[in-house]
Each structure stands twice: as C-alpha cells, then as structure tokens.
N, C-alpha and C positions, 0 to 999 in steps of 0.2 A: 669466551670466544676461542680459547685454545683448543677445546675439544672439536668445535666445528671447523677450525682451521686445519687440525690434524686429519679430520674426516675428508676435507676438501683436498688436502695434499695427497692422501692415499688414493682418492678417486682420480686425481689428475695423473698420478703415476701409472695407475692401472689403465685408464682410458686413453691418455694422450702421450704417455711416456715422458711426462715432464717431472723433473726433480724439483721439489719445492722445499725450501728450508723454512721451518717455523721457529721464530724466536719468541719465547715466552718471557716477557718483561715481568719479573717477579715483583718489582716495586716501580712506582711512578715518581717517587721522590725519595732518594735520588734516582734519576733516570740513568740507565746504564749506557752512556754514549759510546763507550768502547765496543760493547757487544753489537750495538746498532750499526756502527761504522764497519765493523768486521763483517756483518751480514751483507751490507751494501757492497763491500769490496768483493765478496765471494759470488754474489748473485747478480749484481748490476741492475737489479730491479727491486722495487719495494711495494708491497701492498700492506697498508696499515689497517688492521681489523680491530674494531672496538664496539662495545655496546652503547656507548654514549651517543648523543646526537652529533651531527656533523658540525653545527655551529656551537662553538664553545667546548667541544669535546677534546680529549687529550690527543687525539690523532692529529689535530692541527699543530700542536706543540712538537710532536714527534716528527712530523713532516718538516716543520721549520728547522729543527736541529739537523735533519738529514741534509736539507738544502745548505745549511751553514757549514757542516762538517764533512760531507761526503758527496757533494754535487758532482764532482769530476768523475766519479765512478758510476754514475747513473747512465743507463742506456735508454731509459724510458721515464716518463713523468711518474712521480709518486702518486699512487692511487689510494683511495680510502673506501672501505666498506664499513658502514656504521648505521646507526638507527636514523630513521627519518626525523626531520626537525618538527616533531610533535610531542605532546605529553604522552607518556607511556600509558596505553589503555589497560584496563583491568581484564577484559575478556581474553582468554588464551588465544583464540583465533586471530584477534586483532593484534595481540602482542607478537605473535609469530610473523604477522605482516610488517610490523614496525621494526622489529629487531632483525639484525643480519642473520641469514640462514646459510647453510652449507652451499646451497646452489648459488647464492649471491657471491660467495667467495670464489667458487669455481669459475663463474662467468668473468669476474674481474681478473683472475689469474690468467685465464685464456686470452683476455684482451691484452694484458701485459706481455704475454709470451709472443703474441703476434706483432707487437709494436715494433 
C-alpha cells in the first residue's frame, strides 16, 4: 500500500495543494509507536491504509494505539482504508475492487482534510 499511498499523496499535492506525510511502517512487530506518534503530532490527522480486511486487520491495532498514545493531537477521527470484509477473490478485476486503490486513498484524505 506504500506505493498507492505515495501516488495518492503526489496527486493530492498536485490537484489540491495538500501536503501528505506517508509513514511506511517497516515492521508490525514491534510496532514503531514513536514514529506513529511523531506523525500524529506533525499532521493532526491520520489515515491508516492497509491491504488486510477492516475486521481483524492491523489497522485496528494501529488506530487503538493512536487513541491511547496521541489522541490529544488529533483534529479529526482516525480513518482506515482497507480491503472489504470478504475473502480475497482470484480474478484480477475483482481483486482490484476488494483491495484499496489510489482513488480510495485520495477520497479518504480529502474527507480528512475537510473535517
């Protein structure tokens, strides 16, 4: 999702003049809480993007940690862009529908910017 997030950030800067910081968490265990909190303090908004499903996905854990460690710096609710809560299909067109795409990230970022 890093590549799609970077594409979305570039598009948002070009089309909307929005500066977007993309934090690539290189590992999920251990999770880099300091980097996450630092990003929240700088941006005051968070969009968690991941390929897993919303239910049971790592984005829920990241969101929980943000609420525990950095809630006072948030100016908007934490949003998630993730896969639909279905089994990943085999067909490429269906896979593209289920998994997050650049356009999904752009829409969510615009929502956060307007909040």
